[in-house]
All heavy atoms as a GROMACS GRO file, in nm:
protein
  651
    1MET      N    1  17.913  18.297  17.708
    1MET     CA    2  17.949  18.299  17.849
    1MET      C    3  18.077  18.379  17.866
    1MET      O    4  18.172  18.366  17.790
    1MET     CB    5  17.969  18.156  17.899
    1MET     CG    6  18.000  18.147  18.045
    1MET     SD    7  17.990  17.976  18.096
    1MET     CE    8  18.093  17.982  18.237
    2ALA      N    9  18.081  18.463  17.969
    2ALA     CA   10  18.196  18.548  17.994
    2ALA      C   11  18.308  18.470  18.062
    2ALA      O   12  18.282  18.385  18.146
    2ALA     CB   13  18.156  18.667  18.080
    3GLY      N   14  18.433  18.503  18.026
    3GLY     CA   15  18.548  18.440  18.089
    3GLY      C   16  18.577  18.502  18.225
    3GLY      O   17  18.513  18.599  18.268
    4ASN      N   18  18.675  18.446  18.295
    4ASN     CA   19  18.711  18.494  18.428
    4ASN      C   20  18.758  18.639  18.428
    4ASN      O   21  18.739  18.711  18.524
    4ASN     CB   22  18.821  18.406  18.489
    4ASN     CG   23  18.770  18.269  18.525
    4ASN    OD1   24  18.650  18.249  18.538
    4ASN    ND2   25  18.860  18.174  18.539
    5ASN      N   26  18.821  18.682  18.320
    5ASN     CA   27  18.874  18.818  18.314
    5ASN      C   28  18.780  18.916  18.244
    5ASN      O   29  18.817  19.026  18.211
    5ASN     CB   30  19.010  18.819  18.243
    5ASN     CG   31  19.114  18.744  18.323
    5ASN    OD1   32  19.110  18.745  18.445
    5ASN    ND2   33  19.204  18.678  18.254
    6HIS      N   34  18.657  18.873  18.222
    6HIS     CA   35  18.561  18.958  18.152
    6HIS      C   36  18.522  19.078  18.237
    6HIS      O   37  18.491  19.065  18.355
    6HIS     CB   38  18.435  18.879  18.116
    6HIS     CG   39  18.329  18.963  18.054
    6HIS    ND1   40  18.337  19.007  17.924
    6HIS    CD2   41  18.214  19.012  18.103
    6HIS    CE1   42  18.230  19.079  17.897
    6HIS    NE2   43  18.153  19.084  18.005
    7LYS      N   44  18.526  19.197  18.178
    7LYS     CA   45  18.479  19.318  18.244
    7LYS      C   46  18.361  19.370  18.164
    7LYS      O   47  18.368  19.377  18.041
    7LYS     CB   48  18.589  19.424  18.250
    7LYS     CG   49  18.703  19.386  18.340
    7LYS     CD   50  18.804  19.496  18.347
    7LYS     CE   51  18.920  19.455  18.437
    7LYS     NZ   52  19.022  19.556  18.445
    8PRO      N   53  18.252  19.406  18.231
    8PRO     CA   54  18.138  19.456  18.155
    8PRO      C   55  18.174  19.586  18.083
    8PRO      O   56  18.251  19.667  18.134
    8PRO     CB   57  18.031  19.480  18.262
    8PRO     CG   58  18.102  19.482  18.391
    8PRO     CD   59  18.229  19.404  18.373
    9LYS      N   60  18.119  19.604  17.964
    9LYS     CA   61  18.144  19.725  17.887
    9LYS      C   62  18.084  19.844  17.961
    9LYS      O   63  17.970  19.839  18.006
    9LYS     CB   64  18.082  19.711  17.748
    9LYS     CG   65  18.109  19.826  17.656
    9LYS     CD   66  18.048  19.801  17.521
    9LYS     CE   67  18.071  19.921  17.431
    9LYS     NZ   68  18.005  19.905  17.303
   10GLN      N   69  18.163  19.951  17.976
   10GLN     CA   70  18.116  20.069  18.046
   10GLN      C   71  18.018  20.143  17.957
   10GLN      O   72  18.046  20.173  17.843
   10GLN     CB   73  18.233  20.160  18.085
   10GLN     CG   74  18.193  20.268  18.180
   10GLN     CD   75  18.315  20.343  18.230
   10GLN    OE1   76  18.413  20.357  18.160
   10GLN    NE2   77  18.306  20.393  18.352
   11GLN      N   78  17.901  20.167  18.010
   11GLN     CA   79  17.796  20.235  17.935
   11GLN      C   80  17.819  20.386  17.936
   11GLN      O   81  17.873  20.440  18.031
   11GLN     CB   82  17.660  20.204  17.998
   11GLN     CG   83  17.625  20.057  17.996
   11GLN     CD   84  17.604  20.005  17.855
   11GLN    OE1   85  17.543  20.071  17.772
   11GLN    NE2   86  17.655  19.887  17.826
   12SER      N   87  17.776  20.452  17.831
   12SER     CA   88  17.778  20.597  17.826
   12SER      C   89  17.639  20.650  17.854
   12SER      O   90  17.540  20.585  17.825
   12SER     CB   91  17.823  20.646  17.688
   12SER     OG   92  17.959  20.614  17.667
   13SER      N   93  17.633  20.770  17.912
   13SER     CA   94  17.504  20.832  17.936
   13SER      C   95  17.452  20.888  17.803
   13SER      O   96  17.526  20.892  17.705
   13SER     CB   97  17.518  20.941  18.042
   13SER     OG   98  17.605  21.041  17.996
   14PRO      N   99  17.328  20.934  17.799
   14PRO     CA  100  17.273  20.986  17.673
   14PRO      C  101  17.357  21.099  17.612
   14PRO      O  102  17.358  21.116  17.491
   14PRO     CB  103  17.135  21.038  17.712
   14PRO     CG  104  17.099  20.961  17.834
   14PRO     CD  105  17.229  20.932  17.905
   15ASN      N  106  17.429  21.176  17.694
   15ASN     CA  107  17.510  21.286  17.639
   15ASN      C  108  17.649  21.238  17.597
   15ASN      O  109  17.733  21.319  17.563
   15ASN     CB  110  17.520  21.402  17.739
   15ASN     CG  111  17.578  21.360  17.872
   15ASN    OD1  112  17.626  21.248  17.886
   15ASN    ND2  113  17.574  21.448  17.969
   16GLY      N  114  17.678  21.109  17.602
   16GLY     CA  115  17.804  21.054  17.557
   16GLY      C  116  17.915  21.053  17.660
   16GLY      O  117  18.026  21.013  17.631
   17ILE      N  118  17.887  21.096  17.782
   17ILE     CA  119  17.988  21.102  17.889
   17ILE      C  120  17.981  20.974  17.971
   17ILE      O  121  17.873  20.930  18.009
   17ILE     CB  122  17.964  21.225  17.979
   17ILE    CG1  123  17.974  21.353  17.898
   17ILE    CG2  124  18.063  21.226  18.096
   17ILE    CD1  125  17.930  21.477  17.973
   18LYS      N  126  18.097  20.912  17.995
   18LYS     CA  127  18.099  20.794  18.082
   18LYS      C  128  18.055  20.836  18.222
   18LYS      O  129  18.110  20.930  18.278
   18LYS     CB  130  18.239  20.734  18.088
   18LYS     CG  131  18.286  20.674  17.958
   18LYS     CD  132  18.426  20.618  17.975
   18LYS     CE  133  18.480  20.569  17.844
   18LYS     NZ  134  18.619  20.524  17.855
   19PRO      N  135  17.957  20.770  18.281
   19PRO     CA  136  17.902  20.814  18.409
   19PRO      C  137  17.988  20.783  18.531
   19PRO      O  138  17.958  20.830  18.640
   19PRO     CB  139  17.768  20.741  18.417
   19PRO     CG  140  17.789  20.618  18.334
   19PRO     CD  141  17.885  20.658  18.225
   20GLU      N  142  18.094  20.708  18.513
   20GLU     CA  143  18.176  20.672  18.628
   20GLU      C  144  18.323  20.673  18.592
   20GLU      O  145  18.362  20.630  18.483
   20GLU     CB  146  18.138  20.533  18.679
   20GLU     CG  147  18.212  20.491  18.804
   20GLU     CD  148  18.163  20.357  18.856
   20GLU    OE1  149  18.046  20.348  18.894
   20GLU    OE2  150  18.243  20.262  18.857
   21ARG      N  151  18.406  20.722  18.683
   21ARG     CA  152  18.551  20.720  18.668
   21ARG      C  153  18.609  20.657  18.793
   21ARG      O  154  18.555  20.672  18.902
   21ARG     CB  155  18.608  20.863  18.656
   21ARG     CG  156  18.561  20.938  18.535
   21ARG     CD  157  18.631  20.890  18.412
   21ARG     NE  158  18.569  20.949  18.294
   21ARG     CZ  159  18.626  20.952  18.177
   21ARG    NH1  160  18.746  20.903  18.160
   21ARG    NH2  161  18.564  21.005  18.074
   22ARG      N  162  18.720  20.588  18.780
   22ARG     CA  163  18.788  20.525  18.894
   22ARG      C  164  18.918  20.599  18.918
   22ARG      O  165  19.000  20.613  18.828
   22ARG     CB  166  18.816  20.377  18.867
   22ARG     CG  167  18.696  20.294  18.823
   22ARG     CD  168  18.598  20.271  18.931
   22ARG     NE  169  18.655  20.183  19.030
   22ARG     CZ  170  18.587  20.129  19.128
   22ARG    NH1  171  18.459  20.154  19.141
   22ARG    NH2  172  18.645  20.051  19.216
   23LEU      N  173  18.937  20.650  19.040
   23LEU     CA  174  19.057  20.722  19.079
   23LEU      C  175  19.112  20.658  19.206
   23LEU      O  176  19.043  20.581  19.272
   23LEU     CB  177  19.026  20.870  19.107
   23LEU     CG  178  18.959  20.949  18.995
   23LEU    CD1  179  18.915  21.085  19.046
   23LEU    CD2  180  19.051  20.964  18.877
   24LYS      N  181  19.232  20.693  19.242
   24LYS     CA  182  19.291  20.644  19.366
   24LYS      C  183  19.338  20.763  19.448
   24LYS      O  184  19.396  20.856  19.394
   24LYS     CB  185  19.409  20.552  19.336
   24LYS     CG  186  19.468  20.488  19.462
   24LYS     CD  187  19.578  20.391  19.428
   24LYS     CE  188  19.514  20.259  19.394
   24LYS     NZ  189  19.610  20.150  19.388
   25VAL      N  190  19.311  20.759  19.578
   25VAL     CA  191  19.358  20.863  19.668
   25VAL      C  192  19.507  20.841  19.691
   25VAL      O  193  19.548  20.732  19.733
   25VAL     CB  194  19.282  20.863  19.803
   25VAL    CG1  195  19.336  20.969  19.896
   25VAL    CG2  196  19.133  20.884  19.779
   26SER      N  197  19.586  20.941  19.660
   26SER     CA  198  19.731  20.937  19.684
   26SER      C  199  19.762  21.023  19.806
   26SER      O  200  19.671  21.067  19.876
   26SER     CB  201  19.805  20.991  19.562
   26SER     OG  202  19.776  20.915  19.448
   27SER      N  203  19.889  21.046  19.828
   27SER     CA  204  19.926  21.136  19.937
   27SER      C  205  20.029  21.236  19.887
   27SER      O  206  20.097  21.212  19.787
   27SER     CB  207  19.985  21.057  20.055
   27SER     OG  208  20.106  20.995  20.018
   28MET      N  209  20.035  21.348  19.955
   28MET     CA  210  20.135  21.449  19.925
   28MET      C  211  20.178  21.512  20.056
   28MET      O  212  20.108  21.500  20.156
   28MET     CB  213  20.081  21.554  19.828
   28MET     CG  214  19.975  21.643  19.886
   28MET     SD  215  19.911  21.766  19.770
   28MET     CE  216  20.054  21.866  19.742
   29LEU      N  217  20.292  21.576  20.055
   29LEU     CA  218  20.341  21.643  20.175
   29LEU      C  219  20.288  21.786  20.178
   29LEU      O  220  20.291  21.856  20.078
   29LEU     CB  221  20.493  21.642  20.179
   29LEU     CG  222  20.557  21.504  20.191
   29LEU    CD1  223  20.708  21.516  20.189
   29LEU    CD2  224  20.511  21.433  20.316
   30SER      N  225  20.240  21.827  20.294
   30SER     CA  226  20.188  21.961  20.312
   30SER      C  227  20.268  22.028  20.423
   30SER      O  228  20.292  21.969  20.527
   30SER     CB  229  20.040  21.954  20.352
   30SER     OG  230  19.990  22.082  20.380
   31GLU      N  231  20.310  22.152  20.398
   31GLU     CA  232  20.388  22.226  20.497
   31GLU      C  233  20.305  22.340  20.554
   31GLU      O  234  20.231  22.406  20.482
   31GLU     CB  235  20.515  22.282  20.434
   31GLU     CG  236  20.613  22.176  20.389
   31GLU     CD  237  20.740  22.235  20.332
   31GLU    OE1  238  20.743  22.356  20.302
   31GLU    OE2  239  20.836  22.159  20.315
   32ARG      N  240  20.318  22.360  20.686
   32ARG     CA  241  20.254  22.475  20.749
   32ARG      C  242  20.347  22.529  20.855
   32ARG      O  243  20.431  22.457  20.910
   32ARG     CB  244  20.118  22.439  20.809
   32ARG     CG  245  20.123  22.340  20.921
   32ARG     CD  246  19.982  22.312  20.974
   32ARG     NE  247  19.983  22.211  21.075
   32ARG     CZ  248  20.006  22.232  21.204
   32ARG    NH1  249  20.029  22.355  21.247
   32ARG    NH2  250  20.006  22.134  21.290
   33LYS      N  251  20.334  22.657  20.882
   33LYS     CA  252  20.420  22.721  20.981
   33LYS      C  253  20.377  22.682  21.121
   33LYS      O  254  20.258  22.676  21.151
   33LYS     CB  255  20.416  22.873  20.965
   33LYS     CG  256  20.480  22.922  20.839
   33LYS     CD  257  20.478  23.073  20.833
   33LYS     CE  258  20.544  23.121  20.705
   33LYS     NZ  259  20.540  23.266  20.694
   34ASN      N  260  20.475  22.656  21.207
   34ASN     CA  261  20.448  22.625  21.347
   34ASN      C  262  20.427  22.757  21.420
   34ASN      O  263  20.517  22.839  21.429
   34ASN     CB  264  20.566  22.546  21.406
   34ASN     CG  265  20.539  22.502  21.548
   34ASN    OD1  266  20.434  22.531  21.604
   34ASN    ND2  267  20.633  22.431  21.606
   35LYS      N  268  20.307  22.780  21.474
   35LYS     CA  269  20.276  22.905  21.541
   35LYS      C  270  20.300  22.897  21.691
   35LYS      O  271  20.279  22.993  21.764
   35LYS     CB  272  20.132  22.945  21.512
   35LYS     CG  273  20.108  22.976  21.366
   35LYS     CD  274  19.967  23.019  21.339
   35LYS     CE  275  19.951  23.047  21.191
   35LYS     NZ  276  19.816  23.086  21.156
   36THR      N  277  20.344  22.779  21.739
   36THR     CA  278  20.372  22.764  21.882
   36THR      C  279  20.505  22.832  21.914
   36THR      O  280  20.606  22.804  21.850
   36THR     CB  281  20.382  22.613  21.919
   36THR    OG1  282  20.264  22.549  21.874
   36THR    CG2  283  20.396  22.594  22.067
   37PRO      N  284  20.505  22.922  22.014
   37PRO     CA  285  20.631  22.989  22.048
   37PRO      C  286  20.730  22.891  22.114
   37PRO      O  287  20.690  22.790  22.170
   37PRO     CB  288  20.588  23.098  22.146
   37PRO     CG  289  20.457  23.053  22.200
   37PRO     CD  290  20.394  22.966  22.096
   38GLY      N  291  20.856  22.924  22.106
   38GLY     CA  292  20.958  22.842  22.169
   38GLY      C  293  21.036  22.762  22.069
   38GLY      O  294  21.019  22.775  21.948
   39PRO      N  295  21.123  22.673  22.123
   39PRO     CA  296  21.206  22.591  22.033
   39PRO      C  297  21.121  22.489  21.959
   39PRO      O  298  21.013  22.453  22.002
   39PRO     CB  299  21.306  22.524  22.128
   39PRO     CG  300  21.237  22.523  22.260
   39PRO     CD  301  21.149  22.644  22.264
   40GLY      N  302  21.172  22.443  21.852
   40GLY     CA  303  21.101  22.343  21.772
   40GLY      C  304  21.106  22.382  21.626
   40GLY      O  305  21.153  22.490  21.590
   41PRO      N  306  21.058  22.294  21.543
   41PRO     CA  307  21.064  22.322  21.399
   41PRO      C  308  20.976  22.441  21.363
   41PRO      O  309  20.869  22.462  21.419
   41PRO     CB  310  21.013  22.193  21.335
   41PRO     CG  311  20.935  22.125  21.440
   41PRO     CD  312  20.994  22.167  21.572
   42ARG      N  313  21.026  22.524  21.272
   42ARG     CA  314  20.950  22.639  21.224
   42ARG      C  315  20.841  22.597  21.124
   42ARG      O  316  20.740  22.661  21.110
   42ARG     CB  317  21.044  22.737  21.155
   42ARG     CG  318  21.134  22.811  21.249
   42ARG     CD  319  21.067  22.943  21.271
   42ARG     NE  320  21.151  23.047  21.322
   42ARG     CZ  321  21.133  23.096  21.443
   42ARG    NH1  322  21.044  23.044  21.522
   42ARG    NH2  323  21.205  23.198  21.484
   43VAL      N  324  20.868  22.489  21.053
   43VAL     CA  325  20.773  22.438  20.953
   43VAL      C  326  20.739  22.294  20.989
   43VAL      O  327  20.828  22.214  21.016
   43VAL     CB  328  20.832  22.446  20.810
   43VAL    CG1  329  20.738  22.383  20.710
   43VAL    CG2  330  20.863  22.590  20.773
   44ILE      N  331  20.611  22.263  20.990
   44ILE     CA  332  20.567  22.126  21.018
   44ILE      C  333  20.521  22.064  20.886
   44ILE      O  334  20.440  22.122  20.815
   44ILE     CB  335  20.452  22.126  21.121
   44ILE    CG1  336  20.500  22.184  21.254
   44ILE    CG2  337  20.396  21.985  21.140
   44ILE    CD1  338  20.392  22.204  21.356
   45THR      N  339  20.574  21.948  20.855
   45THR     CA  340  20.539  21.877  20.732
   45THR      C  341  20.454  21.755  20.769
   45THR      O  342  20.493  21.677  20.855
   45THR     CB  343  20.665  21.831  20.656
   45THR    OG1  344  20.746  21.945  20.630
   45THR    CG2  345  20.630  21.763  20.527
   46THR      N  346  20.340  21.742  20.704
   46THR     CA  347  20.252  21.627  20.728
   46THR      C  348  20.210  21.567  20.594
   46THR      O  349  20.207  21.637  20.492
   46THR     CB  350  20.126  21.667  20.808
   46THR    OG1  351  20.058  21.772  20.738
   46THR    CG2  352  20.160  21.713  20.947
   47LYS      N  353  20.174  21.439  20.597
   47LYS     CA  354  20.124  21.371  20.479
   47LYS      C  355  19.972  21.387  20.477
   47LYS      O  356  19.905  21.361  20.577
   47LYS     CB  357  20.162  21.223  20.483
   47LYS     CG  358  20.139  21.153  20.350
   47LYS     CD  359  20.159  21.004  20.353
   47LYS     CE  360  20.291  20.958  20.405
   47LYS     NZ  361  20.309  20.813  20.387
   48VAL      N  362  19.917  21.431  20.364
   48VAL     CA  363  19.773  21.452  20.351
   48VAL      C  364  19.720  21.377  20.228
   48VAL      O  365  19.792  21.356  20.131
   48VAL     CB  366  19.738  21.602  20.341
   48VAL    CG1  367  19.775  21.676  20.468
   48VAL    CG2  368  19.806  21.667  20.222
   49PRO      N  369  19.591  21.336  20.231
   49PRO     CA  370  19.532  21.271  20.114
   49PRO      C  371  19.522  21.369  19.997
   49PRO      O  372  19.506  21.490  20.018
   49PRO     CB  373  19.392  21.230  20.161
   49PRO     CG  374  19.391  21.247  20.307
   49PRO     CD  375  19.499  21.342  20.343
   50TRP      N  376  19.529  21.316  19.875
   50TRP     CA  377  19.530  21.400  19.756
   50TRP      C  378  19.465  21.324  19.642
   50TRP      O  379  19.495  21.206  19.619
   50TRP     CB  380  19.675  21.433  19.724
   50TRP     CG  381  19.699  21.519  19.605
   50TRP    CD1  382  19.658  21.648  19.588
   50TRP    CD2  383  19.774  21.486  19.488
   50TRP    NE1  384  19.703  21.696  19.468
   50TRP    CE2  385  19.774  21.599  19.405
   50TRP    CE3  386  19.840  21.372  19.447
   50TRP    CZ2  387  19.838  21.600  19.281
   50TRP    CZ3  388  19.904  21.374  19.325
   50TRP    CH2  389  19.903  21.487  19.243
   51ILE      N  390  19.374  21.389  19.570
   51ILE     CA  391  19.309  21.329  19.453
   51ILE      C  392  19.337  21.419  19.334
   51ILE      O  393  19.310  21.538  19.338
   51ILE     CB  394  19.157  21.315  19.473
   51ILE    CG1  395  19.126  21.224  19.591
   51ILE    CG2  396  19.092  21.259  19.345
   51ILE    CD1  397  18.979  21.222  19.628
   52ARG      N  398  19.388  21.361  19.227
   52ARG     CA  399  19.419  21.437  19.105
   52ARG      C  400  19.319  21.396  18.996
   52ARG      O  401  19.300  21.277  18.971
   52ARG     CB  402  19.560  21.406  19.059
   52ARG     CG  403  19.599  21.475  18.932
   52ARG     CD  404  19.741  21.441  18.896
   52ARG     NE  405  19.778  21.504  18.770
   52ARG     CZ  406  19.900  21.515  18.728
   52ARG    NH1  407  19.999  21.464  18.799
   52ARG    NH2  408  19.927  21.572  18.613
   53MET      N  409  19.258  21.495  18.934
   53MET     CA  410  19.167  21.469  18.822
   53MET      C  411  19.208  21.557  18.706
   53MET      O  412  19.232  21.677  18.724
   53MET     CB  413  19.022  21.501  18.861
   53MET     CG  414  18.965  21.406  18.963
   53MET     SD  415  18.788  21.425  18.983
   53MET     CE  416  18.781  21.582  19.067
   54GLN      N  417  19.218  21.499  18.589
   54GLN     CA  418  19.251  21.575  18.470
   54GLN      C  419  19.199  21.501  18.349
   54GLN      O  420  19.176  21.380  18.354
   54GLN     CB  421  19.403  21.596  18.458
   54GLN     CG  422  19.480  21.468  18.433
   54GLN     CD  423  19.629  21.494  18.420
   54GLN    OE1  424  19.681  21.588  18.478
   54GLN    NE2  425  19.698  21.409  18.346
   55GLY      N  426  19.176  21.572  18.243
   55GLY     CA  427  19.133  21.510  18.118
   55GLY      C  428  19.024  21.588  18.049
   55GLY      O  429  18.953  21.669  18.110
   56LYS      N  430  19.011  21.563  17.920
   56LYS     CA  431  18.907  21.629  17.840
   56LYS      C  432  18.768  21.593  17.892
   56LYS      O  433  18.674  21.670  17.873
   56LYS     CB  434  18.921  21.590  17.693
   56LYS     CG  435  19.043  21.646  17.624
   56LYS     CD  436  19.043  21.797  17.621
   56LYS     CE  437  18.967  21.847  17.501
   56LYS     NZ  438  18.964  21.993  17.490
   57TRP      N  439  18.755  21.480  17.958
   57TRP     CA  440  18.625  21.438  18.010
   57TRP      C  441  18.570  21.539  18.111
   57TRP      O  442  18.448  21.555  18.122
   57TRP     CB  443  18.632  21.297  18.069
   57TRP     CG  444  18.722  21.282  18.188
   57TRP    CD1  445  18.857  21.257  18.187
   57TRP    CD2  446  18.686  21.293  18.325
   57TRP    NE1  447  18.905  21.251  18.314
   57TRP    CE2  448  18.801  21.272  18.402
   57TRP    CE3  449  18.566  21.316  18.392
   57TRP    CZ2  450  18.801  21.275  18.541
   57TRP    CZ3  451  18.566  21.318  18.530
   57TRP    CH2  452  18.683  21.297  18.603
   58LEU      N  453  18.659  21.612  18.183
   58LEU     CA  454  18.611  21.715  18.275
   58LEU      C  455  18.542  21.827  18.198
   58LEU      O  456  18.433  21.873  18.236
   58LEU     CB  457  18.728  21.771  18.357
   58LEU     CG  458  18.784  21.680  18.466
   58LEU    CD1  459  18.915  21.736  18.519
   58LEU    CD2  460  18.684  21.662  18.578
   59GLU      N  461  18.603  21.870  18.090
   59GLU     CA  462  18.545  21.974  18.006
   59GLU      C  463  18.414  21.926  17.945
   59GLU      O  464  18.315  22.000  17.940
   59GLU     CB  465  18.644  22.014  17.898
   59GLU     CG  466  18.602  22.133  17.816
   59GLU     CD  467  18.713  22.175  17.721
   59GLU    OE1  468  18.742  22.099  17.626
   59GLU    OE2  469  18.770  22.283  17.743
   60GLU      N  470  18.412  21.803  17.900
   60GLU     CA  471  18.291  21.746  17.841
   60GLU      C  472  18.177  21.739  17.943
   60GLU      O  473  18.059  21.745  17.906
   60GLU     CB  474  18.320  21.607  17.785
   60GLU     CG  475  18.412  21.610  17.664
   60GLU     CD  476  18.470  21.475  17.629
   60GLU    OE1  477  18.438  21.375  17.696
   60GLU    OE2  478  18.551  21.470  17.534
   61ALA      N  479  18.213  21.731  18.071
   61ALA     CA  480  18.113  21.726  18.178
   61ALA      C  481  18.075  21.865  18.228
   61ALA      O  482  17.995  21.879  18.321
   61ALA     CB  483  18.164  21.642  18.294
   62GLY      N  484  18.134  21.972  18.168
   62GLY     CA  485  18.098  22.108  18.205
   62GLY      C  486  18.195  22.178  18.299
   62GLY      O  487  18.167  22.287  18.346
   63PHE      N  488  18.309  22.115  18.328
   63PHE     CA  489  18.410  22.175  18.415
   63PHE      C  490  18.519  22.236  18.327
   63PHE      O  491  18.619  22.174  18.297
   63PHE     CB  492  18.469  22.069  18.509
   63PHE     CG  493  18.370  22.018  18.609
   63PHE    CD1  494  18.283  21.914  18.576
   63PHE    CD2  495  18.361  22.074  18.735
   63PHE    CE1  496  18.190  21.868  18.667
   63PHE    CE2  497  18.268  22.028  18.827
   63PHE     CZ  498  18.182  21.926  18.794
   64ASN      N  499  18.495  22.360  18.286
   64ASN     CA  500  18.589  22.429  18.197
   64ASN      C  501  18.705  22.488  18.277
   64ASN      O  502  18.694  22.510  18.398
   64ASN     CB  503  18.516  22.539  18.121
   64ASN     CG  504  18.408  22.482  18.032
   64ASN    OD1  505  18.433  22.389  17.957
   64ASN    ND2  506  18.288  22.534  18.043
   65VAL      N  507  18.815  22.515  18.209
   65VAL     CA  508  18.932  22.576  18.272
   65VAL      C  509  18.891  22.708  18.337
   65VAL      O  510  18.816  22.786  18.278
   65VAL     CB  511  19.043  22.600  18.166
   65VAL    CG1  512  19.160  22.675  18.227
   65VAL    CG2  513  19.089  22.468  18.107
   66HIS      N  514  18.934  22.729  18.460
   66HIS     CA  515  18.909  22.848  18.541
   66HIS      C  516  18.766  22.859  18.593
   66HIS      O  517  18.731  22.961  18.652
   66HIS     CB  518  18.947  22.977  18.466
   66HIS     CG  519  19.089  22.981  18.420
   66HIS    ND1  520  19.195  22.980  18.507
   66HIS    CD2  521  19.142  22.984  18.295
   66HIS    CE1  522  19.307  22.984  18.438
   66HIS    NE2  523  19.278  22.985  18.310
   67SER      N  524  18.682  22.759  18.571
   67SER     CA  525  18.546  22.768  18.624
   67SER      C  526  18.546  22.732  18.773
   67SER      O  527  18.620  22.644  18.816
   67SER     CB  528  18.451  22.676  18.546
   67SER     OG  529  18.486  22.542  18.561
   68PRO      N  530  18.464  22.802  18.852
   68PRO     CA  531  18.457  22.769  18.995
   68PRO      C  532  18.387  22.635  19.016
   68PRO      O  533  18.296  22.599  18.940
   68PRO     CB  534  18.376  22.884  19.054
   68PRO     CG  535  18.301  22.943  18.940
   68PRO     CD  536  18.380  22.914  18.816
   69VAL      N  537  18.431  22.563  19.118
   69VAL     CA  538  18.375  22.430  19.148
   69VAL      C  539  18.330  22.428  19.293
   69VAL      O  540  18.402  22.474  19.382
   69VAL     CB  541  18.480  22.319  19.123
   69VAL    CG1  542  18.426  22.183  19.163
   69VAL    CG2  543  18.522  22.318  18.977
   70ARG      N  544  18.211  22.375  19.317
   70ARG     CA  545  18.160  22.357  19.453
   70ARG      C  546  18.179  22.210  19.491
   70ARG      O  547  18.150  22.121  19.411
   70ARG     CB  548  18.012  22.393  19.459
   70ARG     CG  549  17.950  22.361  19.596
   70ARG     CD  550  17.808  22.405  19.602
   70ARG     NE  551  17.810  22.552  19.605
   70ARG     CZ  552  17.705  22.628  19.581
   70ARG    NH1  553  17.589  22.573  19.551
   70ARG    NH2  554  17.715  22.759  19.587
   71VAL      N  555  18.231  22.186  19.610
   71VAL     CA  556  18.251  22.050  19.660
   71VAL      C  557  18.163  22.032  19.782
   71VAL      O  558  18.178  22.102  19.882
   71VAL     CB  559  18.399  22.025  19.698
   71VAL    CG1  560  18.417  21.882  19.748
   71VAL    CG2  561  18.492  22.054  19.582
   72ARG      N  562  18.068  21.938  19.774
   72ARG     CA  563  17.986  21.904  19.890
   72ARG      C  564  18.045  21.777  19.950
   72ARG      O  565  18.073  21.681  19.878
   72ARG     CB  566  17.841  21.882  19.848
   72ARG     CG  567  17.772  22.016  19.821
   72ARG     CD  568  17.631  21.998  19.781
   72ARG     NE  569  17.634  21.972  19.636
   72ARG     CZ  570  17.531  21.938  19.564
   72ARG    NH1  571  17.414  21.922  19.620
   72ARG    NH2  572  17.542  21.917  19.435
   73VAL      N  573  18.065  21.778  20.081
   73VAL     CA  574  18.135  21.670  20.149
   73VAL      C  575  18.039  21.595  20.241
   73VAL      O  576  17.970  21.656  20.323
   73VAL     CB  577  18.253  21.728  20.234
   73VAL    CG1  578  18.329  21.615  20.302
   73VAL    CG2  579  18.345  21.810  20.145
   74MET      N  580  18.036  21.464  20.223
   74MET     CA  581  17.959  21.375  20.309
   74MET      C  582  18.048  21.256  20.341
   74MET      O  583  18.148  21.233  20.274
   74MET     CB  584  17.832  21.329  20.238
   74MET     CG  585  17.735  21.443  20.209
   74MET     SD  586  17.617  21.400  20.082
   74MET     CE  587  17.706  21.457  19.936
   75LYS      N  588  18.012  21.179  20.441
   75LYS     CA  589  18.092  21.062  20.479
   75LYS      C  590  18.100  20.967  20.359
   75LYS      O  591  18.000  20.918  20.309
   75LYS     CB  592  18.024  20.992  20.598
   75LYS     CG  593  18.099  20.874  20.651
   75LYS     CD  594  18.214  20.917  20.738
   75LYS     CE  595  18.278  20.796  20.804
   75LYS     NZ  596  18.404  20.830  20.864
   76GLY      N  597  18.221  20.949  20.308
   76GLY     CA  598  18.244  20.856  20.196
   76GLY      C  599  18.197  20.907  20.061
   76GLY      O  600  18.188  20.830  19.967
   77CYS      N  601  18.166  21.037  20.051
   77CYS     CA  602  18.111  21.088  19.926
   77CYS      C  603  18.151  21.233  19.904
   77CYS      O  604  18.140  21.316  19.994
   77CYS     CB  605  17.958  21.077  19.930
   77CYS     SG  606  17.876  21.138  19.782
   78LEU      N  607  18.199  21.266  19.785
   78LEU     CA  608  18.224  21.402  19.741
   78LEU      C  609  18.138  21.428  19.619
   78LEU      O  610  18.135  21.346  19.528
   78LEU     CB  611  18.371  21.424  19.703
   78LEU     CG  612  18.476  21.404  19.811
   78LEU    CD1  613  18.616  21.417  19.751
   78LEU    CD2  614  18.458  21.503  19.924
   79VAL      N  615  18.068  21.540  19.617
   79VAL     CA  616  17.987  21.577  19.501
   79VAL      C  617  18.045  21.706  19.445
   79VAL      O  618  18.049  21.807  19.515
   79VAL     CB  619  17.838  21.596  19.538
   79VAL    CG1  620  17.758  21.639  19.418
   79VAL    CG2  621  17.783  21.468  19.599
   80LEU      N  622  18.092  21.703  19.320
   80LEU     CA  623  18.150  21.820  19.254
   80LEU      C  624  18.048  21.876  19.156
   80LEU      O  625  17.994  21.803  19.073
   80LEU     CB  626  18.276  21.781  19.178
   80LEU     CG  627  18.387  21.710  19.255
   80LEU    CD1  628  18.498  21.669  19.161
   80LEU    CD2  629  18.440  21.799  19.365
   81THR      N  630  18.024  22.008  19.166
   81THR     CA  631  17.936  22.073  19.071
   81THR      C  632  18.000  22.206  19.030
   81THR      O  633  18.075  22.264  19.106
   81THR     CB  634  17.796  22.102  19.132
   81THR    OG1  635  17.812  22.172  19.254
   81THR    CG2  636  17.719  21.974  19.158
   82THR      N  637  17.968  22.250  18.907
   82THR     CA  638  18.015  22.381  18.864
   82THR      C  639  17.928  22.486  18.932
   82THR      O  640  17.809  22.464  18.953
   82THR     CB  641  18.011  22.396  18.711
   82THR    OG1  642  17.878  22.370  18.667
   82THR    CG2  643  18.106  22.301  18.645
   83ASP      N  644  17.989  22.594  18.969
   83ASP     CA  645  17.917  22.702  19.040
   83ASP      C  646  17.846  22.794  18.945
   83ASP      O  647  17.888  22.822  18.839
   83ASP     CB  648  18.017  22.780  19.126
   83ASP     CG  649  17.972  22.795  19.268
   83ASP    OD1  650  17.867  22.741  19.305
   83ASP    OD2  651  18.045  22.862  19.343
   0.00000   0.00000   0.00000
């Protein structure tokens, strides 16, 4: 019987790659030039969502350094594929 803190063992796919990764959306500051004429700030800074992914697992999944990546965007879902 599993204890309260038991986590199921993460399964690997047939090619040895873990099929799921857990990430957290962070934030970063983004600057853009204010194109509105007149007084006011020349640069507008806003907080935007940011996701960082790194690791050998990307290469193992076929995402090599400098390879182009296609991102398909759906509500609550991002699909990344190599181009």
